C-alpha positions in Angstrom: 95.0 10.7 7.2 91.8 8.2 6.9 88.8 10.3 5.1 85.8 10.1 7.2 82.9 8.4 5.1 80.4 10.5 3.4 76.7 10.5 5.3 74.1 8.6 3.4 70.8 10.8 3.4 67.8 8.4 4.9 65.9 6.5 2.8 62.1 7.1 3.1 60.1 5.3 5.2 58.4 2.2 3.6 54.9 3.7 4.2 56.5 7.1 2.7 57.7 5.0 -0.2 55.0 6.5 -3.0 56.8 3.7 -5.6 56.7 0.9 -3.3 53.1 2.0 -1.8 51.8 2.1 -5.5 53.7 -1.4 -6.6 51.8 -4.5 -7.4 53.8 -6.0 -4.3 51.7 -3.5 -1.9 48.6 -3.9 -3.6 47.3 -5.5 -0.2 48.2 -2.6 1.6 46.0 -0.2 -0.5 43.1 -2.7 -0.1 43.4 -2.4 3.7 43.6 1.3 3.1 40.2 1.4 1.4 38.3 -0.6 4.1 40.2 1.3 7.4 39.8 4.8 5.9 35.9 4.9 4.9 35.7 3.0 8.4 37.2 5.7 10.4 35.7 8.6 8.7 32.3 7.4 8.9 32.7 6.6 12.6 34.1 9.9 13.5 31.2 11.5 11.6 28.5 9.5 13.2 27.4 8.0 10.1 25.7 4.5 11.7 23.7 2.9 8.7 22.6 4.0 5.1 20.0 3.8 2.5 21.6 3.4 -0.9 20.2 4.4 -4.2 21.5 2.7 -7.6 20.3 3.4 -10.7 22.1 4.6 -14.1 24.4 7.4 -14.5 23.1 8.3 -17.5 19.5 9.3 -16.5 20.0 13.3 -16.4 17.6 16.1 -15.0 15.3 17.6 -18.0 15.8 21.8 -18.2 12.0 21.5 -18.0 11.4 18.8 -15.2 10.9 19.6 -11.8 14.4 20.0 -10.9 16.6 21.1 -14.1 20.3 20.8 -14.1 22.1 23.5 -11.9 25.6 22.9 -13.7 26.7 21.2 -17.2 26.5 17.6 -16.6 29.8 15.2 -17.6 29.5 13.4 -20.8 28.9 10.0 -19.6 31.0 7.9 -21.8 29.5 9.5 -24.7 26.2 8.4 -24.3 22.9 10.1 -23.7 19.6 8.4 -22.0 16.2 9.3 -23.7 14.8 12.2 -22.2 11.4 10.6 -21.2 13.1 8.7 -18.7 14.2 12.0 -16.6 11.2 11.8 -14.4 13.1 9.0 -12.5 15.6 11.8 -11.9 13.2 13.7 -10.4 11.2 11.2 -8.8 14.8 9.6 -6.9 15.4 13.7 -6.0 12.0 13.1 -3.9 12.3 10.1 -2.2 15.7 11.3 -0.8 14.3 14.3 0.1 11.6 12.5 2.4 13.9 9.6 3.4 16.1 12.2 4.9 13.6 14.9 6.4 11.9 11.8 8.5 15.9 10.7 9.3 16.4 13.6 10.3 13.3 13.6 13.0 14.7 10.6 14.7 15.1 10.8 18.1 19.1 10.2 18.3 22.3 11.7 18.4 23.7 9.3 15.4 23.1 9.9 12.0 20.8 7.3 11.0 19.6 5.9 7.3 21.4 8.3 5.8 20.9 8.5 1.7 23.9 7.0 -0.1 25.0 6.8 -3.6 27.6 5.8 -5.9 29.0 9.3 -5.9 28.2 10.0 -9.7 26.1 11.6 -11.9 22.2 10.5 -13.1 20.4 8.8 -10.4 23.1 9.1 -7.7 23.1 12.8 -8.0 19.5 12.9 -7.8 20.1 11.0 -4.6 22.4 13.1 -2.9 20.5 16.4 -4.1 17.4 14.8 -2.6 19.5 15.3 0.5 21.3 18.3 -0.2 17.6 20.4 -0.8 16.0 18.5 3.1 19.2 20.4 4.8 20.7 16.6 5.3 23.9 14.9 4.8 24.7 12.4 2.3 27.5 9.5 1.1 28.9 9.1 -2.0 30.9 6.3 -2.8 32.9 7.3 -6.1 35.2 5.1 -8.0 37.8 6.1 -10.5 37.0 4.9 -14.3 38.9 5.3 -17.2 36.3 7.9 -18.6 36.3 10.2 -15.3 33.6 9.8 -13.3 33.9 13.0 -11.0 32.1 13.0 -7.7 28.3 14.7 -8.0 28.4 18.3 -6.0 25.5 17.3 -4.0 27.2 15.0 -1.9 28.6 16.2 1.7 32.2 16.9 1.1 33.0 15.1 4.4 31.3 12.0 2.9 32.4 11.5 -0.3 34.9 8.9 -1.1 37.1 7.8 -3.8 37.8 4.3 -4.7 40.1 2.2 -7.1 38.8 -1.0 -6.1 35.5 -1.8 -7.1 35.0 -4.9 -4.7 35.9 -2.4 -1.5 33.6 0.2 -3.2 30.9 -2.7 -3.1 31.4 -3.7 0.3 31.0 0.1 1.6 28.1 0.4 -0.5 26.3 -2.9 1.1 27.9 -3.0 4.7 26.5 -0.6 6.6 23.3 -0.4 4.3 19.7 -0.8 5.9 17.7 -1.0 2.7 18.3 -0.5 -1.1 16.2 2.0 -4.0 17.0 0.4 -7.3 16.0 2.4 -10.3 16.4 1.5 -14.0 20.1 1.3 -14.8 22.3 -0.9 -16.8 25.2 -3.2 -16.1 26.4 -1.8 -12.8 22.6 -1.4 -11.4 22.0 -5.2 -12.4 25.1 -6.0 -11.0 24.5 -4.6 -7.4 20.8 -5.5 -7.2 21.5 -9.8 -8.4 24.7 -9.4 -5.9 22.5 -8.2 -2.8 19.8 -10.6 -3.6 22.4 -13.3 -3.6 23.5 -12.5 -0.6 20.0 -12.3 0.8 19.2 -16.0 -0.7 22.1 -17.5 0.7 21.8 -15.7 4.1 25.1 -14.4 3.5 24.0 -11.1 4.2 21.8 -12.3 7.3 19.8 -9.6 7.9 16.5 -8.0 6.5 17.3 -5.4 3.8 14.1 -3.8 2.5 14.4 -3.4 -1.3 12.2 -1.3 -4.0 12.8 -1.8 -7.3 11.5 1.3 -8.7 9.8 1.7 -12.1 7.7 -1.4 -12.3 7.0 -1.2 -16.1 11.0 -0.8 -16.8 12.0 -3.5 -14.4 9.5 -6.0 -16.1 10.5 -5.7 -19.1 14.4 -5.9 -18.4 13.9 -9.0 -15.7 11.6 -11.2 -15.7 11.7 -13.1 -12.2 8.6 -14.9 -12.6 10.1 -17.0 -15.5 13.1 -17.9 -13.0 10.7 -19.0 -10.3 8.5 -21.3 -13.7 11.9 -22.5 -14.2 12.8 -23.3 -11.2 15.9 -21.4 -10.6 14.8 -19.2 -7.8 11.7 -20.1 -5.1 8.5 -18.5 -5.1 9.6 -17.0 -1.7 12.8 -15.2 -2.8 9.9 -12.8 -5.0 9.3 -11.6 -1.1 12.9 -10.1 -0.9 11.9 -6.9 -2.9 9.0 -4.8 -4.0 8.1 -2.8 -6.7 7.3 0.9 -6.4 5.8 3.7 -9.1 5.8 6.9 -7.3 7.8 8.3 -4.5 5.5 8.4 -1.8 4.7 4.5 -2.3 8.5 3.9 -2.0 8.7 6.2 1.0 5.7 4.7 2.9 7.3 1.1 2.3 10.6 1.6 3.6 9.9 4.1 6.5 7.8 1.2 8.0 9.9 -1.2 7.0 12.9 0.3 9.0 10.4 1.4 11.9 9.3 -2.7 12.4 13.0 -3.6 12.1 14.6 -1.7 13.9 12.1 0.4 15.7 12.8 3.6 17.3 16.6 4.3 16.9 18.5 3.5 20.1 22.6 4.7 20.7 24.9 1.9 19.2 27.7 1.1 17.6 28.2 1.8 13.7 27.4 -0.7 10.8 26.0 -2.9 13.6 23.6 -6.0 11.7 
């Protein structure tokens, strides 16, 4: 009598095969996932566009400042910032609160001009904290780093994202953005600022993008844009891409007026429209 062959167990489908999905061969699938999943989730929550805050993860709230820490902050790669810079944290909270309060008053059912950050501590946390104080939603695009950058607790949970690929995170920080606020920061902040300025200069980002560079004294010491003009590396007209501000009120009025001038009273429409 012939023995019945043993029935094989079904192998996992390709899209459930974690060993394959985490392999080098499946990198394009992971990249596509970091494009598609944020797009779907932002649309589900009716997020049409954002105002992005950039700045150092190393600027923490002062215990005696306007917004003292509400929890023990994570170490930032073993580094600490001069406490004298903590007022930038307070200013970021106030500016975010003002922008969120204004955005929530706009006559639209969509979520317009949501405050958005890179999701981590420091200025990023301050941006999300200000939106939370105003009673509004905010977005956090966090990145997995070797020294474990955790999402700050003020991000709206349903709008908290975790990225592996820096370039996909950078895409989502800029694509839905209608304005940028650049607080004092280091390499990461410089990278984001100069990349967006390059996109505007080359018209690869083909829309007006109000940019506030916050803390004029700091930035004029760190970056000498006038020298670039003097040496002929950029044109004097390129300096119109941004404006310095030194108070939350000054930055708020400029951003509000620019956004109303560019977009008028918000209308219903597709998310992320240019």
